[in-house]
Structures are given as structure tokens and as C-alpha cells.
C-alpha positions in Angstrom: 107.2 111.4 64.8 107.0 115.2 64.3 109.7 115.2 67.0 112.0 113.0 65.4 111.8 115.1 62.3 112.9 118.3 64.1 116.0 116.7 65.6 117.0 115.2 62.2 116.4 118.7 60.8 118.5 120.3 63.6 121.3 117.8 63.0 121.4 118.7 59.2 121.4 122.0 60.0 124.4 121.6 62.8 126.6 119.7 60.6 125.9 122.3 57.6 127.3 124.9 59.8 130.3 123.2 60.9 134.0 123.0 60.0 133.1 119.7 58.9 131.0 120.8 56.0 133.5 123.5 55.1 136.2 121.0 54.8 134.1 119.0 52.7 133.3 122.0 50.5 137.0 123.0 50.4 138.9 124.5 47.7 140.1 122.8 44.7 143.9 122.3 44.4 144.4 124.3 41.5 142.9 127.2 43.4 145.8 127.2 45.8 148.7 127.2 43.5 149.4 131.0 44.0 152.9 131.8 43.3 154.5 133.4 46.8 155.1 136.7 45.1 151.5 137.2 44.4 149.7 135.9 47.8 147.2 138.4 49.3 147.2 137.8 53.0 143.8 136.2 54.4 144.6 135.8 57.6 146.6 137.1 60.9 149.7 136.2 62.8 149.8 132.6 64.3 146.4 131.8 62.2 146.1 128.1 62.1 145.3 125.7 58.8 141.9 125.0 60.5 141.1 129.0 61.1 142.5 129.7 57.7 140.1 127.2 55.8 137.1 128.4 57.9 137.6 131.8 56.4 137.4 130.3 52.8 141.5 130.9 52.0 144.3 128.4 51.4 147.4 127.5 53.7 151.0 126.9 52.9 153.4 127.2 55.7 156.2 125.8 53.2 157.6 129.2 52.3 159.4 131.7 54.7 158.4 135.3 54.9 155.5 135.4 52.8 151.5 134.8 53.7 150.9 131.3 55.1 147.0 132.0 55.0 146.0 133.5 51.5 143.4 134.2 49.2 142.7 131.5 46.3 142.8 132.0 42.9 139.6 132.8 41.5 138.5 129.8 38.9 137.0 131.2 35.7 134.4 129.9 33.2 135.4 129.4 29.5 133.1 130.8 27.6 133.2 130.6 23.7 
């Protein structure tokens, strides 16, 4: 029975560190609405969308001559 628990724990840890978990926890759509002129490069030439997302960055290849892999906007909390 203990061996079964060990393997289950190992599986949970492996899934938690995989790209699947990063995709699940991903960025909100509003965090990636960065104007083209304000994008801060987060990747390197020929970075893939998956590699970019694994770095915690946004990816948008629809605009030429600007970074396609870029840092997301920081969400701020409203305080009153």
C-alpha cells in the first residue's frame, strides 16, 4: 500500500512540474494585452509559443517587427 502512495505522489509531482501544469495556471488574457510599442522582449529569435509560455511570458506573432514573446502586464490590486 505504501508503494502505491509513493507512485501516486511521484505522478502528482511530475504533472505539477510539466508544461501541462504551466498551461493550466497560465496568464489571463488581460495580462497579454500589451500595446506593440510597449512590449518588453522575453524570448529569443525563433522562440516557440510553448517555450515562451513556459517562461511565463505572452506570445503574439500577429504584428511584425515587434517582440512576439514579451513580458505580461502586471495585474494590480485595487485598494481603497
